[in-house]
N, C-alpha and C positions, 0 to 999 in steps of 0.2 A: 504494500500500500504506500509506504513512504517513498519507494523508488518511483512509483507512478506519479505521485505528487511532485517530486523533484523534476521529473521529466516534463510535466505540464508547466511548471514554473520556468524551466529553462526555455521551453518553446515560446512561452509568453514573452520572455526577455528578448528572444530573437525577433519577435514581431513588434517590438516596441511597447508591449503592454507589461505592466508590473502588477503583482498581486496587491489588492487593497491593503492598507495598513489596519483598517478597522472594519470588521465584519462579524456577523453571527457565525459561530462554529456550527458544523453540522453533526449529524449522528456518527460520522466517521472520525470525530474529534479533529477536525481540520483546525488550522490556526484561526483565532478569533475569540469572541466572547461567548459565554453561556451564563444564564442566570436562572434562578428559580426562587419562587416566593417561599419563605419560611413562616409566613404569617403576615398580618397586617403591618405594612411598613418595614418589614424585615426581609432581606434577600441574601442569597449566597450568589456571589458573582465570581466567575473565573475568567481568566484570559490566558490563552496559549499562543506561544510563538515557536516557530521552528528555527533551529540553529542554521545559520547560513542563508536564511531567507529573510527573516525579520530580525531586527535588533532586539537584544535581550531586554533593554529598558522599556520597550513597548508593552511588555506584559503588564507592568505597573501602570503606565499611562492609560492603557486600554481598560484595565480593571477599574481604575478610579473614575475614568470618564463614563463608563457604563453605569457605575454606581450613581453618579450625579444625574445621568439621564433618568434612571429609575426613580430617584428621589424627586426630581423635577416633575415627572409625569404623574407622580402620586401627590403632588402639592406640598412637598417638604422643602423649605428653604435651606435646610441643613441636613447633613447625614453624618453618621458616626461609623467609623471602622471599629468594630468590636472584636474581630478576629482576623488574623493575617497568617496565611500559610504560603510559602513559596518553595519550589523545588526545581531541580534540573533532572531530566531523564537522560541517561547516557546509554551508549551502545559500546560493548566491549567484547573482545574475543574470549572464548572459554579459557579459564585459567588465568586471565589477566586480573590484577587487583582492581577493585572498584575505582580507586583514584586515577587509574589509567584509562578510564572510559572516555569516549568522544561524545560531547553534548549533542543531543538530537532534538530536544525541545525543552522549552521553559514554560512553567505554569505558575500562576499566582491564583490563590483563592481567598476572597474576602467575605466576611459576614458583615453586612452593613445594615444600619437602622436609620430610617428617616426620622428627623426630629423637627419641631417647630421653633425651637429657640437654641441659640448657641450654648447657653449654660445648662442645657438638659443633662441630667446625670449620665455619665459615661461608664458603662459596666463592661470593662475589658475582659475578654475571654482568651486573649493571646498569651503565649508564653512570655513574650517581651512587651511590657506595657508601652514601650516607645512606639509600637505600631498602632496603638489605639489613639484616635484623635477625632475631633469634630471638624467637619469641613463645610464651607459655604458652597451650596450647590451651584449657584450662578458663577461663582469665581472659578470653580473647578472646570466647568464647561467652557468658560471664556479662556482660561489659561491653557488647557490641554487640547481643546478642539483643533487649533491650527496644526499641532504636531501630528495629529491623526488624519488631517485633511477632512475634518468634520465641522459642522456648525458650532458656533460658539455659545449657543444657549438660547437664541431668540425663538427657536421653534418649540413646540410643545406647550405644556401648561406654564402658567405664570411662575416666575422665579423670585418675585418680590416677597420680602418677609411679611 
């Protein structure tokens, strides 16, 4: 499957097309975002990039941008990251130590909660409290949208507090 995807991306490069930086992942776990509701105003958001195709930092940018989209569309002027998980999937030959693997994809998974005020209680579920924070929905859309070639937040529901 990975080989077919790489061939398609290489062919797209030859024709002058490049894969989009921001898109919904499909059932085959293609690069892009995925999300699911965990209850009213709470979502699990993930973003996957492939090594050699998308830059590693795009996983965070994509995950935070998608979180802001969900918060905006649900009418939340702020959202909180309450859980952060990130990892790299590697490929290695049999008998090779894990640290000798070649990165093949990067994934970040966030649990986010929409809130109506910046000072809403933040209940961190991450191993590292530094990953938990409250963000302004409109600011995240405005700041991260251009790097993903996406709208900066004017579309969708109102983003005013």
